[in-house]
N, C-alpha and C positions, 0 to 999 in steps of 0.2 A: 707173627708176619708171614704171609704165605710165599711159597719158593716155586721155582719152575717145576720142581717135582711135585708138588701139589696139584698146580695145574695140569701137569700132564696126566695124572691120576684121575682127576674131576673129568678131563675131555677124554679120557680113554684112547690117548697117544703117547708116543713116546716123548722123553725130555727133548731128544733132537727136533722133533716136529714143533714142539712150542718154540724152540729157539728158532727156527725157520720163520716162523709167524711173527714172533717179536722183532727180529733183524730183518725181516724181509729179505733173506738171504738165498732162498730156495723156493721153487714153486710149491705150492700146497692146493690142495682141491677146495673150492669154495665152501664146501659142506664142513670140510675138516677145519679150514681156517675160522670158521663161524663157531664151530663147538670150542675151539681154543679161546676165541675172543670171547664166548658167552662164560666160560669157566674163569678167565681172568676178572670178569666183572664181577661174579659170583664170589669170588674168593679176596676182591679188592688188591689184586695183584699188581704191582708198580715196577717195570722192568728196571734195572739199575742204569741210570743215564750213561754213565762211563763204561759200563760192560758193552752196551748195545754200540756206543761209539767205536770200541776196539773191535767188535765182531764185524763191524763195516768198514772198518778202517777209515772212518770219519769223525770228525769231532762232533757233529751235528750242532754246529754253530756257524752262523752267518755274521759278517761285520758289516753295519750302515756307517759309511764313512762320510762324515759331513765337514766341511772346513768351518774354521771359527772366524767368519766374515762379518759377524754381527755382534753388539755387544750383548744381546739376550737370545734367549730362543723364542721364536714367534709361537703363536698359537697353532700355526699351519703345521711346524716343525712337530709339535706333539702328536698331532693327527696322522703325519707321516709314519711316525715311530710306531703308533698304535696300529696302523694299517700292515705294518712290516710285520710286527710282533705276532698279530694275529694270523696272518699267513704262514708264518713259520711253526707257530704252535700247532697248526692243523697239520702238518706234515712231521712231525715230531723234530721240530728244528727249535733252538734258541737264537736270539740276536744278541748281539752286544754293540752297543753304540759307541763310536770310535772317532774323536775328533781327528781330522786331518792330521797326518803325522809329519813329522819335521824332517824325513830323508825318505829317499826312494828305496834304501835298504829295507828300511822297517815297513814299509807298506808291503814291497814284495815278500816279505818274511812273514806274514801273517799267515800264509798258506804253507810256506815251506816250513816253518816251524811247527806245525801241526794245530795251530792255534784257531784256524777257521777254514771252512770248506769253500767259501765263496764272499764276494764282497758286492755290497750295493752301494753305488756312489751318488751323493746326493749334491746339490748346487753346482750342477757342472758348468765349466767353464768353455767358450768357444773353442780354445786350444788348451786342452786339459792334461797337463804332464801325467797325472794318475792314471789316465786310461793308457797311455803307453807303458807305464812302469808294470800294469797288471798284464798287460797283454803279453810283454816281453817275457813276465815270469811264469806264464801259463795258468795264471789264477781265473778262476771263472767269476764272471763279474756282470753286472746289468746297471744300468743307469736310470736314475731319475733325473730327466733333463736330456738334453743333447750337445754334442760338440759341432764343432762347424760343419764336420763330414760325418756324420752317423750312419752312413749306409751300409758299414759291416759290422754294427754293434747292436746288441739288445737294448732297448732303451723303451722307457714310458716316459710321458712329458705332459705337463698341463698344454691346454691348447691356448698359448699366450695369442696367436695370430687371431683365433676365433672370437675370442674375449675382446680384443681391441676392434674388431670388426663390427661385432654385435653393438659395443657400446657408442661408436661412432654413427652406426646405422640410427640407433634409438635418438641420440642427440640431434642428427641431423633431421629426422621426422618431426623433432620438438622446434625446429627452426634455428637451431643454433650453427653459427657460421664461423665462431672464433674458439676454437679449442685448444687447452693446453695438455700435454702428457708429461706427467712429472715420475723421472725415474731417480734410483739412488745416487749417491756421489759417483765422482769419475771412476774411482778404484772398482766399482761394481759396474758401471755402464760399459766401460771399455772392454772387459773380459768375461762378464756373466751371460750365458747364452740367452736366458730368458729375457733379459733387458736388452739385449740386441736385437731380437725378434721383435720384441714390443715397438722399439723405434723405428725398425724398417716398415713394418706393417702401419704403423701409425701415419708415417710419410706417405706411403702408396695409397691407403685408402684416404686419407685427407685430399691427397690431389686428385683421386677417381672422383670424389664426391665435391669437389670445387670449396672446400673448407679452409680456412686459414689456419693452419696447426702451428702451435711452437712447444718446441721441447725444453723442459726446465728439469734442473738438477735440485736435490734438496737433500739434508742430512735426514738420515731414516729415524726420524724422533719427531714427538711433538714439538719440540722447540725449532726443529728444520721445517715443519708445516707453518708456524706463526710467522717465521721469516721469509716464507715462501709468498705471504698475501701481498708484500709489497711489490712482487716481481710479476704479477698475473697480466698488466696491461688491461686491454681491453676484452680479454678472454670471457665468455660467458660460460664456460663448461671446463671441467678439470677431470681429467683421469689420472687415478693414484693408484700405484701399487702397495704403498707401505700404510699400515692403519694409523701408526702414530702420526705420519705426515697429514693423513686426511682429517684427523680429530684437531690437531693443532691448526690446520690451516680454517677448518669451519669454526673453531673457537675465535681466531683472529679477525677472520673477515666478519662476525658478528660483532665483536668489539670495535671494530673501524664503522659500523653501521652499514655493512654491506650484507643483503639478505641471503640466506642459504634456504630454499631454492630459488626466491624471486629474483635475486641478481647475478648468483653465479650457482650453477648445479656442480654436485660433486659426486663423481662415481668412484666407488671403491673396489679394485680389482684383484682377484686371487687371494681374498681375504676370508674370515669368518664371521659369521652372523654376530658371535658373540663380540667381536670387535666393532662391527656396525651399530650395534645397540648401543655404544657408548656416545655416539653422537648425539647433537642437539641441533637440528632433528636428527633422527635415526638415518643413517647413510643407506643409499642404494648400493648393494653390492653383488658382483659377480663371485659367488662362492667359490672357493678353490676345492678342486675334489682331493684334497691332500690324503685322507684316509684310504681312497681308492687307489692313488698314484703309489703309497707305502704297499699297499697289498700286492698290487700288478707287479711291482719292481721286484718284489720276494719271490714271487710266482714266476717271472721270467728268469731269474737266475735259477731256481730249483727245476725249471724246465731244461736248462743249459745243463746243470749237473746230472741229471737224469740221461740226458742224449746230448752229447757235444754235436751230432748233426743235424739236431731239431732246427726247423725254419726259424729265422730270426724273429724275435718279437719287437715290433716297431709300432707304439700306439700312442696317439694324442687323445687326450681326456679333457673334455669340456667341463665348464661351470654353470651352475644354475643362477639366473638372476632372482635376487630377492629385492623386492621393493620396499623402499624405507620412506623418506619424507625429503630427501636431498636433489631431488631432480625435478625440473618443471620446464615449460615452454620458455623459450628465449624471450626476452622483454617482458617479463610479467610484472618485474620491478623497476627501478629507476636506473639501474645500470651502476657498475662499481666505478666507472669513470665519470659519472654524472654527480653532481651535487645532491644531496638528500637533506630534508628538515632534521632529521633524527640524529644526524652526525654531530660531534661537538666541534 
């Protein structure tokens, strides 16, 4: 196994210079750095991670902290984690996935105990106690999501407002006048930043476009979607943020003889094509930029670690509309509140 001495001899430099390059601890000319990097590649030299961390006085580990608010990790969560891990690895860091801790002391202690260098918070609430804990402890952090007032924080977030606006614009152009927005249960609607912003945007844009908008809640599961079918009233289009709800709703509507999209159009928001493809028909979906959000969240944190005085990172990232078969002009079918010959 190659050693630092071997690299130094191959590159024609001192062991100290190799150490400066490996640990990025002192300036080295570009030409010298390249000789060292080339020698490391030729010898397949792998710096010892712990030794590098000690030399830098850093753990070289970042914590991605997420609350256990769901009974399962969604497809989008795995994309968040993958994006975060890739961005960290490119800079020589590793990440650890950390469920929300049961005490403020443990959260603040992540850095105080030398376990991690910084924290990325996911699933951010409007009034998120974790933010104040980290700020008070001096722990560098960035958010994937936004608090009620994120003006002094580093954050990246999905453009929920843009997704709702685009969906309502498309549906209005197809003649839909009665649209429902489905959010998760009360425990998430009240405190979860994304849900609150979706609700506010839905109310505002519905009013501006003269639409009859109704807000509904459902358990975040296929069972919740099936139960929702009885609550749609005369809505001809539905916006849904949970894949399980959307799939369960489409299944139950079909069971009741209500056509999708002929009678009711369904738009899945902030999800993945893999989930939308399970629908029959496949669902129209505004794809979540989860991978990019994970990456940008880590990049924002690393920028703060490198320069505490750097400008704040505050960025909304939109999603791409992927057409399936669950959206059609209003009135194409007989309507969910009208009798149909194929209903039992």
